[in-house]
PLY file of the C-alpha trace (Angstrom):
ply
format ascii 1.0
element vertex 435
property float x
property float y
property float z
element edge 434
property int vertex1
property int vertex2
end_header
149.00 -42.27 123.90
150.28 -42.02 127.48
150.36 -45.38 129.23
148.99 -45.89 132.73
151.40 -44.52 135.31
153.21 -47.32 137.14
152.29 -48.48 140.61
154.24 -51.22 142.37
152.71 -54.26 144.00
153.31 -53.08 147.56
151.65 -49.70 146.98
148.74 -51.34 145.18
148.25 -53.76 148.07
148.42 -50.89 150.58
145.69 -48.97 148.73
143.40 -52.00 148.49
143.97 -52.72 152.18
143.11 -49.12 153.04
139.77 -49.44 151.23
139.01 -52.57 153.25
139.99 -50.92 156.53
137.76 -47.93 155.78
134.82 -49.90 154.42
132.75 -50.00 157.60
133.04 -46.21 157.78
132.23 -45.97 154.06
129.07 -48.04 154.53
128.00 -45.90 157.48
128.67 -42.71 155.50
126.59 -44.02 152.60
123.70 -44.84 154.94
123.82 -41.33 156.42
123.83 -39.88 152.90
120.85 -41.96 151.79
118.91 -40.86 154.87
118.87 -37.29 153.54
115.93 -36.77 151.14
117.30 -34.90 148.15
114.53 -34.70 145.60
114.46 -31.87 143.12
114.61 -28.38 144.68
115.26 -29.99 148.10
118.94 -30.87 147.72
120.38 -28.31 150.17
120.85 -30.57 153.23
122.56 -33.23 151.12
124.91 -30.62 149.64
125.65 -29.44 153.19
126.54 -33.05 154.10
129.01 -33.38 151.23
130.49 -29.92 151.73
131.12 -30.71 155.40
132.77 -34.01 154.48
135.07 -32.25 152.01
136.02 -29.54 154.49
136.73 -32.15 157.18
139.17 -33.79 154.77
140.98 -30.54 154.08
139.88 -29.92 150.52
139.48 -26.42 149.11
135.68 -26.13 148.96
133.79 -24.01 146.45
130.06 -23.84 147.31
127.99 -21.53 145.14
124.45 -20.67 144.14
123.60 -21.53 140.54
122.37 -18.57 138.50
120.31 -19.49 135.45
121.38 -16.31 133.67
124.97 -17.63 133.75
123.94 -20.83 131.97
121.06 -20.05 129.64
123.23 -19.32 126.60
125.49 -22.38 126.98
125.23 -25.51 124.88
123.27 -28.23 126.62
121.09 -25.86 128.64
117.63 -27.13 129.53
114.84 -24.87 130.82
113.70 -25.13 134.44
110.16 -25.39 135.76
109.95 -24.73 139.50
111.76 -22.86 142.25
115.47 -22.94 141.44
116.40 -20.19 143.89
118.21 -22.52 146.33
120.17 -24.51 143.75
123.85 -25.01 144.63
126.94 -26.80 143.41
129.75 -27.97 145.66
133.30 -28.71 144.46
136.19 -29.90 146.60
139.59 -29.31 145.02
142.83 -31.17 145.65
145.89 -29.32 144.35
149.22 -31.05 144.97
152.44 -29.14 145.52
154.15 -31.27 142.87
152.26 -32.17 139.70
153.40 -35.29 137.84
150.27 -36.78 136.30
146.98 -35.91 134.62
144.17 -33.98 136.26
140.78 -35.52 136.96
137.16 -34.63 137.65
135.23 -37.01 139.91
131.56 -36.11 139.72
128.46 -37.45 141.41
124.91 -36.17 141.49
122.86 -36.25 144.67
119.44 -35.39 143.30
117.05 -38.35 143.42
113.70 -39.07 141.81
110.41 -39.13 143.76
109.65 -42.25 145.80
106.04 -42.92 144.78
103.53 -44.59 147.16
105.38 -45.41 150.38
103.28 -48.52 151.02
104.78 -50.10 147.91
108.31 -50.08 149.38
109.55 -53.10 151.31
111.41 -50.73 153.64
111.00 -46.93 153.94
112.96 -45.23 151.15
114.92 -42.90 153.41
115.65 -45.47 156.11
118.51 -47.43 154.51
118.31 -51.12 155.31
120.97 -53.75 154.66
119.71 -57.17 153.63
121.64 -60.02 152.00
124.56 -57.75 151.21
122.51 -54.98 149.58
121.65 -51.52 150.92
118.10 -50.41 150.14
117.06 -46.78 149.84
116.16 -44.08 147.37
119.39 -42.86 145.82
121.47 -45.71 147.24
122.17 -46.90 143.71
121.49 -43.80 141.62
123.94 -42.51 142.53
124.93 -41.82 146.10
126.93 -45.05 146.35
129.09 -44.06 143.41
129.74 -40.62 144.87
130.79 -42.25 148.13
133.04 -44.68 146.22
134.92 -41.74 144.71
135.25 -39.92 148.04
136.49 -42.99 149.90
138.84 -43.88 147.04
140.60 -40.59 147.77
140.47 -41.41 151.49
142.15 -44.77 150.82
145.01 -43.14 148.96
145.60 -40.82 151.89
145.36 -43.66 154.41
147.95 -45.59 152.39
150.27 -42.59 152.53
149.66 -40.97 149.14
147.99 -38.06 147.44
147.09 -37.71 143.74
150.00 -36.11 141.91
147.67 -33.90 139.85
144.66 -31.69 140.54
141.47 -33.57 141.36
138.08 -31.87 141.48
135.41 -33.70 143.45
132.12 -32.30 142.13
128.77 -32.75 143.86
126.00 -31.64 141.51
122.23 -31.52 141.23
119.77 -31.59 138.31
121.29 -34.69 136.68
117.82 -36.23 136.65
116.16 -33.20 135.05
118.43 -30.88 133.04
122.10 -31.44 133.82
122.50 -27.84 134.93
124.56 -28.82 137.96
127.28 -30.29 135.77
126.97 -27.39 133.36
127.47 -24.97 136.24
130.87 -26.49 137.06
132.00 -25.96 133.49
130.68 -22.40 133.46
132.59 -21.88 136.72
135.80 -22.87 134.94
136.54 -26.36 136.24
138.53 -28.36 133.71
140.60 -31.54 133.76
142.23 -34.08 131.48
139.34 -36.51 132.06
136.12 -36.94 134.02
134.93 -40.07 135.80
131.27 -40.28 136.85
130.63 -43.34 139.06
127.05 -43.94 137.94
125.66 -47.44 138.64
126.94 -49.18 135.49
127.37 -52.60 137.06
131.17 -52.46 136.64
130.88 -51.63 132.94
132.59 -48.84 131.00
129.76 -46.69 129.68
131.05 -45.01 126.56
127.82 -44.07 124.76
124.38 -42.84 125.67
121.20 -41.61 124.06
120.08 -38.01 124.21
116.79 -36.96 125.75
114.08 -34.39 125.08
111.59 -33.44 127.76
108.38 -31.65 126.88
104.94 -30.95 128.27
101.95 -31.80 126.08
99.12 -29.35 126.84
95.77 -30.51 125.49
92.61 -28.45 125.86
88.99 -29.53 125.61
85.45 -28.20 125.86
83.83 -28.66 129.29
80.20 -29.64 129.56
78.13 -31.60 132.05
78.81 -35.29 131.65
75.09 -35.84 130.95
75.67 -34.24 127.55
79.27 -35.39 127.10
78.88 -35.64 123.34
78.50 -31.87 123.13
81.93 -31.30 124.68
85.49 -32.46 124.07
87.31 -34.58 126.63
90.89 -33.31 126.93
92.10 -36.40 128.81
90.83 -38.83 126.20
92.15 -36.62 123.41
95.55 -36.55 125.07
95.54 -40.35 125.06
95.10 -40.37 121.28
97.97 -37.92 120.83
100.20 -40.03 123.07
99.58 -43.07 120.88
100.91 -41.12 117.90
104.00 -40.09 119.86
104.56 -43.71 120.82
104.49 -44.60 117.14
107.04 -41.84 116.44
109.36 -43.56 118.93
109.27 -46.67 116.74
110.10 -44.64 113.64
113.13 -43.17 115.39
114.32 -46.60 116.58
114.22 -47.85 113.00
116.75 -45.17 112.05
119.57 -46.81 114.01
120.15 -49.09 111.02
123.62 -50.61 111.09
125.10 -48.01 113.41
128.08 -49.80 115.00
127.26 -48.58 118.51
123.50 -49.13 118.51
122.73 -51.86 115.99
122.77 -54.62 118.64
120.78 -52.61 121.20
117.20 -53.87 120.71
115.26 -50.69 121.50
117.56 -47.80 122.40
114.96 -45.03 122.20
112.00 -44.96 124.53
109.05 -42.60 124.81
107.45 -42.14 128.19
104.38 -40.26 129.33
105.66 -39.82 132.86
103.27 -37.46 134.62
99.70 -36.44 133.92
97.30 -33.88 135.34
93.91 -32.97 134.03
90.32 -32.11 134.66
88.57 -30.52 137.59
85.49 -32.58 138.41
84.34 -36.17 137.93
81.01 -35.06 136.46
82.47 -32.46 134.12
84.04 -33.27 130.76
87.66 -32.18 131.36
88.75 -28.94 129.75
92.48 -29.55 130.13
95.13 -32.24 130.35
98.89 -31.72 130.76
101.29 -34.62 130.23
105.01 -34.49 130.98
106.84 -36.55 128.36
110.33 -37.89 127.69
111.72 -39.32 124.47
115.21 -40.54 123.61
117.27 -39.46 120.60
120.32 -41.14 119.11
123.73 -39.49 118.90
123.89 -37.57 115.66
120.18 -36.74 115.61
119.62 -33.02 115.13
117.66 -31.83 118.17
115.88 -29.02 116.35
114.75 -31.42 113.63
113.57 -33.90 116.27
111.63 -31.21 118.08
109.94 -30.23 114.83
108.99 -33.87 114.22
107.36 -33.98 117.64
105.43 -30.79 116.94
104.36 -32.14 113.54
103.32 -35.48 115.09
101.12 -33.72 117.65
99.61 -31.51 114.96
98.81 -34.54 112.79
97.15 -36.29 115.72
95.08 -33.18 116.46
93.67 -33.13 112.93
91.84 -36.38 113.69
89.88 -34.74 116.52
87.11 -32.24 115.60
87.81 -29.98 118.58
91.63 -30.21 118.52
91.74 -29.54 114.79
90.70 -25.98 115.61
92.32 -25.86 119.06
95.67 -27.59 118.56
97.61 -28.89 121.56
100.69 -27.02 122.68
104.16 -28.51 123.09
106.25 -26.79 125.78
109.94 -27.70 126.02
111.07 -28.19 129.60
113.97 -30.00 131.24
116.39 -32.04 129.16
117.30 -30.74 125.73
120.22 -33.12 125.49
122.14 -34.59 122.59
123.25 -38.19 122.52
126.95 -38.89 122.87
129.58 -41.48 121.98
133.06 -41.27 123.50
135.41 -40.43 120.63
138.71 -39.70 122.37
138.63 -42.18 125.21
141.28 -44.76 124.30
143.68 -43.55 126.96
140.93 -43.31 129.56
139.77 -46.82 128.70
143.30 -48.22 128.91
144.02 -46.72 132.32
140.65 -47.69 133.81
141.00 -51.19 132.34
144.36 -51.62 134.04
142.87 -50.59 137.39
139.90 -52.86 136.76
142.26 -55.79 136.12
144.01 -55.09 139.43
140.69 -55.63 141.22
138.77 -58.10 139.07
141.65 -60.20 137.75
141.14 -61.80 134.34
137.55 -60.55 134.01
137.15 -58.21 131.04
135.52 -54.84 131.67
132.48 -54.71 129.40
131.49 -51.73 127.29
128.00 -50.35 127.79
125.89 -48.30 125.39
123.32 -46.72 127.66
119.67 -46.14 126.78
119.62 -43.59 129.61
121.24 -40.17 129.90
123.99 -38.92 132.22
126.06 -35.78 132.63
129.02 -37.22 130.69
127.76 -35.63 127.48
128.76 -32.11 128.52
132.44 -32.89 128.87
133.49 -34.23 125.50
130.71 -32.81 123.32
131.23 -29.22 124.40
134.54 -29.00 126.29
136.83 -31.67 124.73
137.19 -33.52 128.04
136.93 -37.32 127.70
134.44 -38.67 130.21
133.16 -42.07 131.26
130.68 -43.64 133.65
131.88 -46.57 135.74
130.23 -47.61 138.98
128.67 -50.27 141.20
125.87 -52.77 140.74
122.40 -51.42 141.57
118.85 -52.66 141.15
115.49 -50.93 140.82
116.85 -47.45 140.15
113.91 -45.04 139.79
111.70 -47.83 141.16
110.56 -49.30 144.44
113.21 -50.88 146.71
116.18 -49.30 144.96
119.34 -50.96 146.21
123.10 -51.20 145.74
125.34 -54.23 146.31
127.85 -53.46 149.07
130.50 -55.90 147.82
130.31 -54.07 144.52
130.70 -50.72 146.27
133.94 -51.95 147.82
135.30 -53.24 144.51
134.42 -50.02 142.72
136.10 -47.99 145.46
139.24 -50.08 144.98
139.06 -49.65 141.21
138.62 -45.88 141.38
141.47 -45.54 143.89
143.81 -47.51 141.62
142.57 -45.61 138.58
143.40 -42.31 140.28
146.85 -43.69 141.12
147.46 -44.72 137.51
145.90 -41.59 135.94
147.09 -38.84 138.25
150.18 -40.47 139.66
151.01 -40.50 143.36
152.98 -38.29 145.71
154.15 -39.86 148.94
152.84 -38.18 152.10
152.72 -39.02 155.76
150.10 -41.72 156.37
146.98 -40.47 158.15
0 1
1 2
2 3
3 4
4 5
5 6
6 7
7 8
8 9
9 10
10 11
11 12
12 13
13 14
14 15
15 16
16 17
17 18
18 19
19 20
20 21
21 22
22 23
23 24
24 25
25 26
26 27
27 28
28 29
29 30
30 31
31 32
32 33
33 34
34 35
35 36
36 37
37 38
38 39
39 40
40 41
41 42
42 43
43 44
44 45
45 46
46 47
47 48
48 49
49 50
50 51
51 52
52 53
53 54
54 55
55 56
56 57
57 58
58 59
59 60
60 61
61 62
62 63
63 64
64 65
65 66
66 67
67 68
68 69
69 70
70 71
71 72
72 73
73 74
74 75
75 76
76 77
77 78
78 79
79 80
80 81
81 82
82 83
83 84
84 85
85 86
86 87
87 88
88 89
89 90
90 91
91 92
92 93
93 94
94 95
95 96
96 97
97 98
98 99
99 100
100 101
101 102
102 103
103 104
104 105
105 106
106 107
107 108
108 109
109 110
110 111
111 112
112 113
113 114
114 115
115 116
116 117
117 118
118 119
119 120
120 121
121 122
122 123
123 124
124 125
125 126
126 127
127 128
128 129
129 130
130 131
131 132
132 133
133 134
134 135
135 136
136 137
137 138
138 139
139 140
140 141
141 142
142 143
143 144
144 145
145 146
146 147
147 148
148 149
149 150
150 151
151 152
152 153
153 154
154 155
155 156
156 157
157 158
158 159
159 160
160 161
161 162
162 163
163 164
164 165
165 166
166 167
167 168
168 169
169 170
170 171
171 172
172 173
173 174
174 175
175 176
176 177
177 178
178 179
179 180
180 181
181 182
182 183
183 184
184 185
185 186
186 187
187 188
188 189
189 190
190 191
191 192
192 193
193 194
194 195
195 196
196 197
197 198
198 199
199 200
200 201
201 202
202 203
203 204
204 205
205 206
206 207
207 208
208 209
209 210
210 211
211 212
212 213
213 214
214 215
215 216
216 217
217 218
218 219
219 220
220 221
221 222
222 223
223 224
224 225
225 226
226 227
227 228
228 229
229 230
230 231
231 232
232 233
233 234
234 235
235 236
236 237
237 238
238 239
239 240
240 241
241 242
242 243
243 244
244 245
245 246
246 247
247 248
248 249
249 250
250 251
251 252
252 253
253 254
254 255
255 256
256 257
257 258
258 259
259 260
260 261
261 262
262 263
263 264
264 265
265 266
266 267
267 268
268 269
269 270
270 271
271 272
272 273
273 274
274 275
275 276
276 277
277 278
278 279
279 280
280 281
281 282
282 283
283 284
284 285
285 286
286 287
287 288
288 289
289 290
290 291
291 292
292 293
293 294
294 295
295 296
296 297
297 298
298 299
299 300
300 301
301 302
302 303
303 304
304 305
305 306
306 307
307 308
308 309
309 310
310 311
311 312
312 313
313 314
314 315
315 316
316 317
317 318
318 319
319 320
320 321
321 322
322 323
323 324
324 325
325 326
326 327
327 328
328 329
329 330
330 331
331 332
332 333
333 334
334 335
335 336
336 337
337 338
338 339
339 340
340 341
341 342
342 343
343 344
344 345
345 346
346 347
347 348
348 349
349 350
350 351
351 352
352 353
353 354
354 355
355 356
356 357
357 358
358 359
359 360
360 361
361 362
362 363
363 364
364 365
365 366
366 367
367 368
368 369
369 370
370 371
371 372
372 373
373 374
374 375
375 376
376 377
377 378
378 379
379 380
380 381
381 382
382 383
383 384
384 385
385 386
386 387
387 388
388 389
389 390
390 391
391 392
392 393
393 394
394 395
395 396
396 397
397 398
398 399
399 400
400 401
401 402
402 403
403 404
404 405
405 406
406 407
407 408
408 409
409 410
410 411
411 412
412 413
413 414
414 415
415 416
416 417
417 418
418 419
419 420
420 421
421 422
422 423
423 424
424 425
425 426
426 427
427 428
428 429
429 430
430 431
431 432
432 433
433 434
């Protein structure tokens, strides 16, 4: 194993000081980033923002349109529903004249989830507000703050008079919340490194394991009649509810399979089923003829995805047999979005050692905790399919995917310091003229 590259006390202090000197600008940059709505299929302006920031800093910028035909045969691909014609990935590359250390991918996603009813937010979701040391706004935590931490970590190195002594690829991707195709597109494009760091909001923890996820649409059909003779029809919405109860029970069966797994045995309920979006019916006085439900269910690392998908199909079929109409008109399961395996970091000892040393520089005697995540990130692509060790480490955030999402600004500063020192210890440093 290669030990962390050395960094002397004076250089370390200079880097930490540079983060502090830049932090007002970092906070302002984050606020400007959060102001840009970047929900699914609307990420273009946010990608423009990041591309411009990379160009202004002198990075070699690769900005390309994602073509599904380039990705559809790759491992980890998930099918898309919707207009993907404007999808782009942006990568800023740093390539030093003299290479001494190990290369690195720094990746953040800028796609955010929908905001829900605006009246249920304390402050408007795209008008970032700072209160009691936290910045509120959709995407502030998940994960625009982490992306900004990585960018300003590189800025701090430059301000302190250094550059990474190995290639660094700063990757701004989309689709992390839906399929992961943004990350997959960088790999298809040929970007590789000795490790990948994704500054997701882990609350300063080293996230070395995560569940997999399957997305599917449950399509239930019924028999429409006037509500005055409802018994002569079949209510697709109510039938869908019965099927969903069976799927919820399947979730419990899958959780029981964790057994004494060393990673998951102490996680109370790692796998969760969610009926996340529902549409159905056409008229309040007509028994509904259709109901579509978008669903998500977690899978543990090591679960065979094809076998899991068959279990879901079988579960839906079994539920349909209890309904006179559905028994002869079975619901359909349509796979959409994530088709993602779970992942546990297998070759991350060196990555953990180097990040731990940087963490100790910032947090002192505090031990960096490990985190087994019941959510999914893009890290899975790197080690599962491309033998690149990857980890999530990022700031403290609250209410991600909920109302009043927020990130702690003191945490943002500490994570920026940690990432800057991690880059110094992983990639090494070349001395340059201070900016």
